[in-house]
Z-matrix of the N, CA and C atoms (Angstrom, degrees):
N
C 1 1.432
C 2 1.532 1 113.95
N 3 1.295 2 112.96 1 -33.67
C 4 1.478 3 115.84 2 -177.49
C 5 1.534 4 110.74 3 -74.15
N 6 1.333 5 114.16 4 -27.28
C 7 1.500 6 120.57 5 178.35
C 8 1.490 7 108.95 6 -64.50
N 9 1.373 8 115.08 7 -44.42
C 10 1.461 9 121.12 8 -179.93
C 11 1.522 10 111.23 9 -63.18
N 12 1.325 11 118.64 10 -35.68
C 13 1.442 12 123.72 11 179.77
C 14 1.543 13 109.55 12 -67.25
N 15 1.342 14 115.51 13 -42.47
C 16 1.460 15 120.37 14 178.71
C 17 1.473 16 111.65 15 -63.11
N 18 1.399 17 113.87 16 -45.56
C 19 1.482 18 116.33 17 -179.48
C 20 1.474 19 113.76 18 -65.38
N 21 1.365 20 115.53 19 -34.93
C 22 1.481 21 117.92 20 179.51
C 23 1.515 22 110.32 21 -70.05
N 24 1.363 23 116.89 22 -34.52
C 25 1.452 24 120.57 23 177.18
C 26 1.486 25 112.08 24 -66.54
N 27 1.310 26 117.87 25 -42.47
C 28 1.450 27 121.85 26 175.47
C 29 1.500 28 112.62 27 -59.43
N 30 1.380 29 114.33 28 -43.73
C 31 1.433 30 117.81 29 -178.68
C 32 1.520 31 111.32 30 -67.37
N 33 1.423 32 118.27 31 -34.81
C 34 1.405 33 121.50 32 176.05
C 35 1.505 34 113.17 33 -66.78
N 36 1.295 35 118.34 34 -39.21
C 37 1.498 36 123.26 35 177.88
C 38 1.541 37 107.08 36 -66.14
N 39 1.263 38 119.39 37 -47.63
C 40 1.490 39 121.30 38 176.31
C 41 1.491 40 115.10 39 -56.04
N 42 1.372 41 113.90 40 -42.96
C 43 1.426 42 119.68 41 179.87
C 44 1.487 43 111.61 42 -65.57
N 45 1.356 44 117.51 43 -40.30
C 46 1.488 45 118.24 44 177.36
C 47 1.501 46 113.40 45 -68.53
N 48 1.340 47 117.24 46 -36.33
C 49 1.455 48 119.95 47 176.84
C 50 1.544 49 110.70 48 -64.55
N 51 1.301 50 116.08 49 -40.17
C 52 1.469 51 120.78 50 175.36
C 53 1.536 52 111.09 51 -61.89
N 54 1.310 53 116.02 52 -42.76
C 55 1.470 54 122.26 53 -178.68
C 56 1.576 55 110.69 54 -64.37
N 57 1.302 56 117.11 55 -45.41
C 58 1.482 57 122.36 56 176.66
C 59 1.476 58 110.51 57 -57.11
N 60 1.392 59 116.60 58 -52.57
C 61 1.440 60 118.83 59 -176.00
C 62 1.517 61 111.37 60 -65.37
N 63 1.336 62 118.07 61 -41.00
C 64 1.454 63 120.73 62 177.94
C 65 1.557 64 111.55 63 -61.23
N 66 1.300 65 115.35 64 -45.25
C 67 1.500 66 119.95 65 179.82
C 68 1.543 67 111.18 66 -64.83
N 69 1.335 68 116.04 67 -34.41
C 70 1.451 69 120.31 68 179.75
C 71 1.534 70 110.05 69 -62.71
N 72 1.310 71 116.73 70 -35.13
C 73 1.445 72 119.22 71 177.08
C 74 1.546 73 113.84 72 -63.29
N 75 1.313 74 117.26 73 -32.97
C 76 1.428 75 121.21 74 -174.52
C 77 1.518 76 110.26 75 -106.48
N 78 1.286 77 119.44 76 32.40
C 79 1.466 78 122.21 77 -176.04
C 80 1.517 79 112.52 78 -67.27
N 81 1.320 80 113.36 79 -47.46
C 82 1.538 81 114.58 80 -178.74
C 83 1.513 82 112.02 81 -66.20
N 84 1.335 83 119.72 82 -47.15
C 85 1.447 84 116.77 83 177.77
C 86 1.545 85 112.84 84 -61.82
N 87 1.343 86 116.11 85 -37.58
C 88 1.490 87 114.94 86 178.26
C 89 1.486 88 111.34 87 -66.38
N 90 1.269 89 118.38 88 -37.69
C 91 1.516 90 121.85 89 178.65
C 92 1.542 91 107.01 90 -62.50
N 93 1.271 92 117.75 91 -50.38
C 94 1.474 93 121.44 92 -175.96
C 95 1.529 94 105.85 93 -60.95
N 96 1.352 95 119.90 94 -47.27
C 97 1.496 96 123.18 95 -175.95
C 98 1.518 97 109.54 96 -63.63
N 99 1.331 98 120.38 97 -44.87
C 100 1.430 99 119.57 98 179.49
C 101 1.581 100 113.44 99 -66.38
N 102 1.324 101 113.51 100 -40.13
C 103 1.465 102 117.17 101 178.57
C 104 1.505 103 111.50 102 -63.52
N 105 1.326 104 114.22 103 -45.54
C 106 1.438 105 117.53 104 -178.73
C 107 1.534 106 112.69 105 -68.01
N 108 1.337 107 116.29 106 -38.21
C 109 1.455 108 119.74 107 177.95
C 110 1.566 109 109.59 108 -65.79
N 111 1.282 110 121.40 109 -40.50
C 112 1.390 111 124.37 110 175.35
C 113 1.526 112 114.06 111 -60.39
N 114 1.334 113 111.43 112 -42.93
C 115 1.506 114 118.09 113 176.68
C 116 1.523 115 110.00 114 -64.39
N 117 1.323 116 117.35 115 -42.11
C 118 1.486 117 119.41 116 177.17
C 119 1.493 118 112.70 117 -63.80
N 120 1.345 119 116.77 118 -39.16
C 121 1.414 120 119.31 119 177.47
C 122 1.501 121 113.72 120 -66.29
N 123 1.266 122 118.15 121 -40.51
C 124 1.460 123 124.76 122 174.25
C 125 1.570 124 110.83 123 -61.73
N 126 1.323 125 117.22 124 -31.55
C 127 1.424 126 124.32 125 -179.00
C 128 1.494 127 113.38 126 -80.40
N 129 1.348 128 116.28 127 -4.32
C 130 1.470 129 118.16 128 176.21
C 131 1.490 130 113.25 129 100.76
N 132 1.350 131 120.64 130 13.62
C 133 1.462 132 120.44 131 175.89
C 134 1.462 133 116.91 132 -71.83
N 135 1.332 134 117.48 133 -18.68
C 136 1.426 135 120.14 134 -173.95
C 137 1.466 136 111.82 135 85.50
N 138 1.301 137 118.84 136 173.99
C 139 1.462 138 122.04 137 -174.58
C 140 1.580 139 109.87 138 -73.48
N 141 1.331 140 116.37 139 -45.67
C 142 1.463 141 117.31 140 178.09
C 143 1.509 142 111.17 141 -63.30
N 144 1.297 143 120.44 142 -41.90
C 145 1.403 144 121.26 143 178.31
C 146 1.484 145 111.78 144 -63.20
N 147 1.363 146 117.78 145 -41.93
C 148 1.442 147 122.06 146 178.90
C 149 1.507 148 110.54 147 -60.78
N 150 1.398 149 116.97 148 -40.30
C 151 1.438 150 115.12 149 -178.75
C 152 1.548 151 110.96 150 -68.66
N 153 1.290 152 116.45 151 -39.78
C 154 1.425 153 117.95 152 178.48
C 155 1.608 154 112.92 153 -61.34
N 156 1.307 155 111.89 154 -46.40
C 157 1.471 156 120.95 155 179.11
C 158 1.571 157 109.69 156 -58.54
N 159 1.283 158 112.59 157 -47.80
C 160 1.495 159 119.27 158 -179.55
C 161 1.535 160 113.95 159 -64.72
N 162 1.325 161 114.89 160 -39.19
C 163 1.509 162 119.79 161 177.58
C 164 1.508 163 110.38 162 -68.23
N 165 1.343 164 117.18 163 -41.96
C 166 1.488 165 120.42 164 178.22
C 167 1.514 166 109.71 165 -63.58
N 168 1.362 167 117.66 166 -43.34
C 169 1.449 168 117.99 167 -178.52
C 170 1.518 169 113.81 168 -68.52
N 171 1.389 170 118.42 169 -34.59
C 172 1.413 171 120.06 170 175.73
C 173 1.595 172 109.14 171 -68.67
N 174 1.321 173 117.79 172 -41.80
C 175 1.465 174 117.78 173 -179.93
C 176 1.565 175 110.17 174 -65.92
N 177 1.329 176 114.84 175 -39.34
C 178 1.451 177 114.29 176 178.27
C 179 1.557 178 113.85 177 -66.43
N 180 1.332 179 115.34 178 -37.69
C 181 1.492 180 118.35 179 177.14
C 182 1.552 181 110.00 180 -60.93
N 183 1.307 182 118.15 181 -45.75
C 184 1.431 183 123.50 182 177.66
C 185 1.544 184 111.73 183 -60.57
N 186 1.330 185 116.17 184 -46.75
C 187 1.468 186 122.34 185 -176.66
C 188 1.497 187 109.35 186 -67.92
N 189 1.318 188 118.26 187 -40.04
C 190 1.482 189 119.38 188 178.85
C 191 1.525 190 110.28 189 -67.00
N 192 1.336 191 117.10 190 -43.16
C 193 1.466 192 119.15 191 177.26
C 194 1.499 193 111.59 192 -59.18
N 195 1.295 194 122.04 193 -44.16
C 196 1.421 195 126.24 194 177.20
C 197 1.530 196 114.18 195 -61.81
N 198 1.358 197 114.67 196 -40.16
C 199 1.428 198 118.82 197 179.76
C 200 1.496 199 110.96 198 -70.95
N 201 1.355 200 116.01 199 -40.58
C 202 1.500 201 117.20 200 177.37
C 203 1.509 202 111.38 201 -62.10
N 204 1.300 203 117.96 202 -46.45
C 205 1.492 204 118.44 203 179.30
C 206 1.510 205 109.33 204 -60.95
N 207 1.282 206 120.36 205 -36.25
C 208 1.478 207 122.14 206 -174.30
C 209 1.539 208 110.69 207 -77.59
N 210 1.271 209 121.82 208 -38.55
C 211 1.400 210 124.81 209 -167.99
C 212 1.501 211 119.71 210 -110.52
N 213 1.357 212 116.51 211 -11.58
C 214 1.438 213 120.65 212 -178.80
C 215 1.529 214 107.31 213 -80.97
N 216 1.347 215 117.14 214 132.52
C 217 1.472 216 120.06 215 -178.21
C 218 1.436 217 115.56 216 -82.73
N 219 1.323 218 124.77 217 -48.93
C 220 1.479 219 124.12 218 -176.96
C 221 1.575 220 111.68 219 -61.23
N 222 1.296 221 116.59 220 131.01
C 223 1.428 222 121.58 221 -178.34
C 224 1.559 223 111.41 222 -64.43
N 225 1.385 224 116.49 223 -33.72
C 226 1.473 225 118.48 224 -176.28
C 227 1.517 226 108.70 225 -69.07
N 228 1.349 227 117.67 226 -30.81
C 229 1.500 228 119.44 227 -179.46
C 230 1.516 229 108.09 228 -74.52
N 231 1.318 230 119.67 229 -35.45
C 232 1.446 231 121.34 230 172.77
C 233 1.524 232 112.26 231 -58.83
N 234 1.342 233 111.76 232 -42.25
C 235 1.422 234 118.84 233 -178.34
C 236 1.551 235 110.64 234 -66.10
N 237 1.296 236 116.28 235 -39.68
C 238 1.527 237 116.25 236 173.48
C 239 1.440 238 114.46 237 -59.37
N 240 1.387 239 117.21 238 -42.01
C 241 1.445 240 123.08 239 -178.14
C 242 1.541 241 107.91 240 -64.64
N 243 1.349 242 113.91 241 -44.71
C 244 1.464 243 120.45 242 -177.24
C 245 1.539 244 110.33 243 -62.98
N 246 1.333 245 118.05 244 -39.85
C 247 1.445 246 122.80 245 179.22
C 248 1.549 247 108.77 246 -67.15
N 249 1.292 248 116.03 247 -39.07
C 250 1.483 249 118.71 248 179.62
C 251 1.561 250 110.77 249 -60.22
N 252 1.346 251 118.75 250 -32.34
C 253 1.363 252 119.83 251 179.91
C 254 1.579 253 111.77 252 -90.21
N 255 1.330 254 116.28 253 -27.94
C 256 1.499 255 118.35 254 -176.94
C 257 1.497 256 114.60 255 -80.95
N 258 1.348 257 115.49 256 -36.59
C 259 1.468 258 121.36 257 179.81
C 260 1.503 259 112.96 258 -52.81
N 261 1.338 260 120.77 259 -56.98
C 262 1.468 261 121.19 260 -179.56
C 263 1.589 262 110.71 261 -61.86
N 264 1.271 263 116.08 262 -37.15
C 265 1.478 264 120.23 263 178.57
C 266 1.543 265 110.01 264 -64.32
N 267 1.290 266 118.88 265 -43.55
C 268 1.453 267 121.97 266 175.30
C 269 1.486 268 114.39 267 -61.26
N 270 1.334 269 116.86 268 -41.94
C 271 1.446 270 122.63 269 177.15
C 272 1.558 271 111.35 270 -64.48
N 273 1.378 272 115.60 271 -42.27
C 274 1.453 273 120.68 272 -177.49
C 275 1.573 274 106.38 273 -69.51
N 276 1.362 275 116.74 274 -40.84
C 277 1.442 276 116.80 275 -179.24
C 278 1.534 277 111.51 276 -68.38
N 279 1.315 278 119.10 277 -34.85
C 280 1.442 279 119.41 278 173.43
C 281 1.522 280 113.77 279 -61.19
N 282 1.297 281 113.69 280 -45.30
C 283 1.464 282 116.85 281 -178.62
C 284 1.536 283 112.32 282 -70.28
N 285 1.311 284 116.33 283 -30.88
C 286 1.473 285 120.28 284 178.59
C 287 1.582 286 107.71 285 -69.39
N 288 1.331 287 113.45 286 -38.49
C 289 1.473 288 116.57 287 -178.15
C 290 1.545 289 112.08 288 -73.86
N 291 1.233 290 115.57 289 -39.75
C 292 1.468 291 121.17 290 -178.03
C 293 1.512 292 112.04 291 -83.77
N 294 1.353 293 117.57 292 -13.07
C 295 1.452 294 123.24 293 -178.00
C 296 1.480 295 114.41 294 54.21
N 297 1.376 296 114.18 295 47.51
C 298 1.479 297 120.11 296 -178.22
C 299 1.482 298 110.08 297 -121.80
């Protein structure tokens, strides 16, 4: 029985690590989606409308970021786009690690 508890704990820790790293990748789109959804809710769109608006904003942010990285020619502009996505992920990763 104790072996099963140890294996379940290891699985849970691995799952939580995977979740933190996956969510760190999508920090900027998640932030944009939540902010836009909250703004839409304050504007009177209701909860369902706010969820739709937030999801669309997050998807558009991710798609625009991917398109900019793929089709922009100057390397400095690609670096600016990459930093825009990496900086919030680094801050979220730091706070997840330090639990603050």
